[in-house]
C-alpha positions as CSV (number, residue, x, y, z in Angstrom):
1,M,-8.7,5.3,16.5
2,P,-7.3,4.8,12.9
3,Q,-5.0,7.3,11.9
4,L,-3.4,8.1,8.3
5,L,-0.1,9.9,7.7
6,R,1.3,10.8,4.3
7,N,4.3,12.9,3.6
8,V,4.2,14.8,0.4
9,R,6.9,16.4,-1.7
10,F,5.2,19.6,-2.5
11,V,5.0,20.7,-5.9
12,R,2.5,23.5,-4.6
13,P,2.9,25.2,-1.1
14,M,0.3,24.9,1.5
15,E,-0.5,28.8,0.8
16,A,-1.6,27.9,-2.8
17,R,-5.6,28.6,-3.1
18,R,-6.4,25.0,-4.3
19,V,-4.6,23.6,-1.2
20,K,-6.0,26.0,1.1
21,Q,-9.4,24.8,-0.2
22,A,-8.9,21.3,0.2
23,I,-7.4,21.8,3.6
24,T,-10.6,23.8,4.5
25,A,-12.9,21.0,3.1
26,G,-11.0,18.2,4.7
27,E,-11.3,20.1,8.1
28,G,-14.8,20.5,7.7
29,A,-15.2,16.7,7.2
30,A,-12.9,15.7,9.7
31,R,-14.4,18.1,12.6
32,V,-17.3,15.9,12.6
33,A,-15.6,12.5,13.1
34,G,-11.7,13.0,14.0
35,R,-9.1,15.8,13.5
36,L,-6.7,16.7,10.8
37,V,-3.1,18.2,11.1
38,I,-1.1,19.4,8.3
39,R,2.4,21.1,8.6
40,N,5.5,21.7,6.7
41,S,8.5,19.4,8.0
42,G,11.2,21.2,9.3
43,T,14.0,19.2,7.8
44,E,12.9,18.4,4.3
45,P,10.9,19.6,1.5
46,V,7.6,17.7,2.4
47,I,4.3,18.6,4.0
48,R,3.0,16.1,6.5
49,V,-0.8,15.2,6.3
50,M,-2.2,13.5,9.3
51,A,-5.6,12.8,10.1
52,Q,-7.7,10.7,12.5
53,S,-11.0,9.3,12.5
54,E,-13.2,6.4,13.4
55,D,-14.4,6.4,9.5
56,E,-11.5,4.9,7.5
57,A,-13.1,5.6,4.3
58,L,-13.7,9.4,5.3
59,L,-10.0,9.4,6.8
60,A,-8.7,8.1,3.2
61,S,-10.8,10.3,1.4
62,V,-9.6,13.4,3.2
63,V,-6.2,12.7,3.1
64,D,-6.0,11.6,-0.7
65,D,-7.9,15.1,-1.6
66,I,-5.4,17.2,0.3
67,C,-2.5,15.3,-1.2
68,E,-3.6,15.4,-4.5
69,A,-4.1,19.3,-4.2
70,I,-0.7,19.5,-3.0
71,L,0.7,17.4,-6.0
72,A,-1.4,19.1,-8.6
């Protein structure tokens, strides 16, 4: 199954409302066709966004949306 992992230096923590909304939307989309894992790195100031899905377009879209929310 295709997988995409991005490390995002965070401007906005995962607790920010916009980031939570993007994660919730991504979980809803990924639940149908894959999985989504988002976590803080324990060693550097980054948030790791990993998704798996057979639908590569959905995969890229979900990860992009979450990364944009973190950087915004």
